[in-house]
C-alpha positions as CSV (number, residue, x, y, z in Angstrom):
1,Y,10.3,45.4,-5.3
2,L,7.9,42.6,-4.6
3,L,9.3,39.2,-3.7
4,F,7.1,36.1,-4.2
5,W,8.2,33.0,-2.2
6,P,7.0,29.7,-3.6
7,S,4.7,27.9,-1.3
8,P,6.0,24.8,0.5
9,P,5.1,21.3,-0.7
10,K,1.5,20.1,0.2
11,A,0.5,16.5,0.0
12,V,-3.1,16.0,-1.0
13,F,-4.7,12.5,-1.4
14,H,-7.7,11.9,-3.6
15,P,-10.1,10.5,-2.6
16,D,-9.9,11.4,1.0
17,P,-10.9,9.2,2.9
18,M,-10.7,6.2,0.5
19,N,-13.9,4.1,0.9
20,M,-13.4,0.5,-0.4
21,G,-17.2,-0.1,0.0
22,Q,-18.7,-3.5,0.9
23,Q,-16.6,-6.6,0.3
24,R,-17.3,-10.3,1.1
25,V,-15.3,-11.7,4.0
26,G,-12.3,-13.7,2.8
27,E,-12.4,-12.4,-0.7
28,A,-10.2,-9.7,-2.3
29,S,-11.9,-6.6,-3.6
30,E,-11.1,-5.1,-7.0
31,V,-8.1,-2.8,-7.0
32,Q,-8.9,0.9,-6.4
33,V,-6.6,3.7,-7.3
34,L,-5.5,6.4,-4.9
35,T,-3.8,9.6,-6.2
36,L,-1.3,11.6,-4.3
37,T,-0.6,15.2,-5.6
38,N,1.9,17.8,-4.6
39,E,-0.3,20.9,-4.5
40,G,2.5,23.2,-3.3
41,E,5.0,25.1,-5.4
42,R,8.2,23.5,-4.2
43,P,9.4,19.9,-4.8
44,M,8.1,17.3,-2.3
45,P,10.5,14.5,-1.4
46,V,8.5,11.3,-0.6
47,S,10.3,8.6,1.4
48,S,7.7,5.8,1.8
49,L,4.0,4.8,2.2
50,E,3.1,2.7,5.2
51,L,-0.1,0.9,6.3
52,E,-1.2,1.3,9.9
53,G,-4.5,1.1,11.9
54,P,-6.7,-1.6,13.5
55,S,-7.4,-3.5,10.2
56,A,-4.1,-2.7,8.5
57,G,-3.4,-6.3,7.6
58,E,-6.6,-6.5,5.6
59,F,-5.6,-3.7,3.3
60,E,-2.9,-4.1,0.7
61,L,-0.8,-1.7,-1.3
62,V,-0.8,-3.7,-4.5
63,S,1.5,-1.2,-6.3
64,E,2.6,2.4,-6.0
65,D,5.0,4.8,-7.7
66,C,5.3,7.4,-4.9
67,S,8.0,6.1,-2.6
68,A,11.7,7.2,-2.9
69,R,11.0,10.0,-5.3
70,E,10.5,13.7,-5.4
71,L,7.2,15.1,-6.7
72,A,7.5,18.4,-8.5
73,A,4.8,21.1,-8.1
74,L,1.4,19.8,-9.1
75,E,2.9,16.4,-10.0
76,S,1.0,13.3,-9.0
77,C,1.7,9.6,-8.3
78,K,-0.7,6.7,-7.9
79,V,-1.3,3.9,-5.3
80,E,-3.3,0.8,-6.0
81,V,-5.2,-0.5,-2.9
82,R,-7.1,-3.7,-2.2
83,L,-9.2,-4.9,0.7
84,T,-9.6,-8.5,1.9
85,P,-11.8,-8.3,5.1
86,S,-11.3,-11.0,7.7
87,T,-14.6,-10.6,9.4
88,V,-17.9,-8.9,9.2
89,G,-18.3,-5.2,10.0
90,P,-16.4,-1.9,9.5
91,R,-12.7,-2.2,8.6
92,Q,-10.3,0.7,9.0
93,G,-6.7,1.3,8.1
94,T,-4.4,4.3,7.5
95,V,-1.9,5.1,4.7
96,Q,0.9,7.2,6.2
97,L,3.1,9.2,3.9
98,Q,6.6,9.7,5.1
99,G,8.8,12.4,3.5
100,D,11.4,15.1,4.0
101,F,9.1,18.1,4.2
102,R,7.5,20.1,7.0
103,Q,3.9,18.6,6.6
104,A,5.1,15.0,6.9
105,P,3.9,12.5,8.0
106,V,0.5,12.8,6.2
107,S,-2.2,10.3,6.9
108,L,-5.2,9.0,4.9
109,D,-8.0,6.9,6.2
110,L,-8.9,3.7,4.4
111,I,-12.4,2.3,5.2
112,G,-14.5,-0.6,4.1
113,T,-17.1,-3.1,5.3
114,G,-16.8,-6.8,5.5
115,V,-20.1,-8.6,4.5
116,A,-21.1,-12.2,4.6
117,P,-24.2,-14.5,4.3
118,L,-25.7,-16.1,7.4
119,L,-28.1,-19.0,7.2
120,K,-30.9,-19.0,9.9
121,T,-33.8,-21.4,10.3
122,S,-37.2,-20.9,11.9
123,T,-36.7,-23.9,14.2
124,E,-33.9,-26.2,15.2
125,E,-36.1,-29.1,16.4
126,I,-39.3,-30.7,15.2
127,S,-41.1,-33.3,17.2
128,F,-43.7,-35.4,15.4
129,G,-44.9,-37.2,18.5
130,S,-46.2,-40.8,18.2
131,R,-47.4,-42.2,14.9
132,D,-48.6,-45.6,13.9
133,V,-46.0,-47.5,12.0
134,G,-46.5,-46.8,8.3
135,E,-48.8,-43.8,8.8
136,A,-47.6,-40.5,7.5
137,S,-47.8,-37.3,9.6
138,T,-48.8,-33.8,8.5
139,A,-45.8,-32.0,6.9
140,T,-44.1,-29.3,9.0
141,T,-42.7,-26.3,7.2
142,V,-39.2,-24.9,7.9
143,T,-38.2,-21.4,6.8
144,V,-34.6,-20.6,5.9
145,T,-33.6,-17.0,6.0
146,N,-30.5,-15.1,5.0
147,G,-29.8,-13.2,8.1
148,G,-26.4,-11.9,6.9
149,T,-25.2,-9.0,4.8
150,A,-24.4,-10.7,1.5
151,P,-26.2,-13.2,-0.9
152,L,-26.5,-16.7,0.5
153,A,-26.1,-19.8,-1.7
154,V,-27.9,-22.9,-0.4
155,E,-26.4,-25.8,-2.3
156,A,-28.4,-28.6,-0.7
157,V,-30.8,-29.5,2.1
158,E,-30.1,-33.1,3.2
159,L,-31.6,-35.6,5.6
160,K,-29.0,-37.5,7.7
161,G,-29.1,-39.8,10.6
162,A,-29.9,-43.3,11.7
163,S,-33.6,-43.1,10.9
164,K,-33.5,-40.7,8.0
165,G,-35.7,-43.1,5.9
166,D,-38.5,-42.5,8.4
167,F,-38.6,-38.8,7.5
168,R,-39.4,-37.3,4.1
169,K,-38.4,-33.9,2.7
170,Q,-40.9,-32.3,0.3
171,R,-41.7,-29.1,-1.5
172,D,-38.0,-28.1,-1.2
173,R,-37.7,-24.5,-2.4
174,C,-34.2,-24.0,-0.8
175,T,-31.9,-26.4,-2.6
176,S,-29.9,-24.5,-5.2
177,A,-31.5,-21.2,-4.1
178,V,-29.6,-18.0,-3.8
179,L,-31.1,-15.8,-1.1
180,Q,-30.6,-12.1,-1.1
181,V,-30.2,-10.3,2.3
182,A,-33.4,-11.0,4.4
183,E,-34.8,-13.3,1.7
184,E,-36.5,-16.6,2.7
185,C,-37.1,-20.0,1.3
186,T,-39.1,-23.0,2.7
187,F,-39.2,-26.8,2.7
188,Q,-41.3,-29.3,4.5
189,V,-40.6,-32.5,6.4
190,A,-43.1,-35.3,7.2
191,F,-42.7,-38.4,9.4
192,S,-43.8,-41.9,8.6
193,P,-42.2,-44.4,11.0
194,R,-41.0,-47.7,9.5
195,A,-40.6,-49.4,12.8
196,A,-41.7,-49.0,16.4
197,G,-39.6,-47.0,18.9
198,T,-37.9,-43.7,18.9
199,R,-36.9,-42.5,15.4
200,S,-34.5,-39.5,14.8
201,A,-32.7,-37.8,12.0
202,E,-31.3,-34.4,11.2
203,V,-31.6,-31.8,8.4
204,L,-28.2,-30.5,7.3
205,F,-27.4,-27.6,5.0
206,Q,-24.7,-27.2,2.4
207,S,-24.2,-23.5,2.0
208,D,-21.7,-20.6,2.0
209,S,-23.0,-19.3,5.3
210,F,-20.2,-17.4,7.2
211,E,-21.1,-19.2,10.4
212,T,-21.9,-22.9,10.7
213,A,-25.5,-23.4,9.6
214,P,-27.8,-24.7,12.3
215,V,-28.9,-28.3,12.4
216,V,-32.6,-29.1,12.5
217,R,-33.2,-32.1,14.7
218,L,-36.1,-34.4,13.8
219,E,-37.7,-36.8,16.3
220,G,-40.8,-39.1,16.4
221,K,-42.0,-42.4,17.8
222,G,-43.3,-45.3,15.9
223,V,-46.1,-47.4,17.6
224,W,-48.0,-50.4,16.4
225,R,-51.6,-49.9,15.7
226,S,-53.7,-51.1,18.6
227,E,-55.9,-54.1,17.8
228,E,-59.6,-53.5,18.0
């Protein structure tokens, strides 16, 4: 006589590992579905699913129908997972399956990458030197670059400060621009002092940069034209 013993329960996750891909920092990803299957020949009692790992708090089990049940041979259940990265770079967590069978606990790696835009400027200070009151300088070009890993939306490029009226922004290609990774835009600034003395202002940016955008400081000096 030949005796065939059914194989023990075997927990298999699909996909394994589960890659959530790139996701913008602070924003929730689309829900992705993870499948757990009992590929053994005996029933598999599942107690619970738990999240662990260095970035466990950034992953969320949105819903699941695996806990507190027994999976028959070849039966599957589903887990919905979402990622909300808190910072830039690789994110990693683990789904741990607890159950009343020899193989338990069983772990599955969850991975993803946090991405974010980063506004950078070609300079953070422009000095126009001394100019006669009322005389315009040559314009200086400033380049804005998206040095991050996600599209950068530049809402506005603004002049601020006590002497902002002495400086003029022109050929602005950055306001309302959306820069892809490593893409650039430019604008120009000229100086025309309205009074004598030190004149100063700042260029500020409204954008969705992950880090605070740099401030471009502007400075020049107004002098009265010497009499002949």
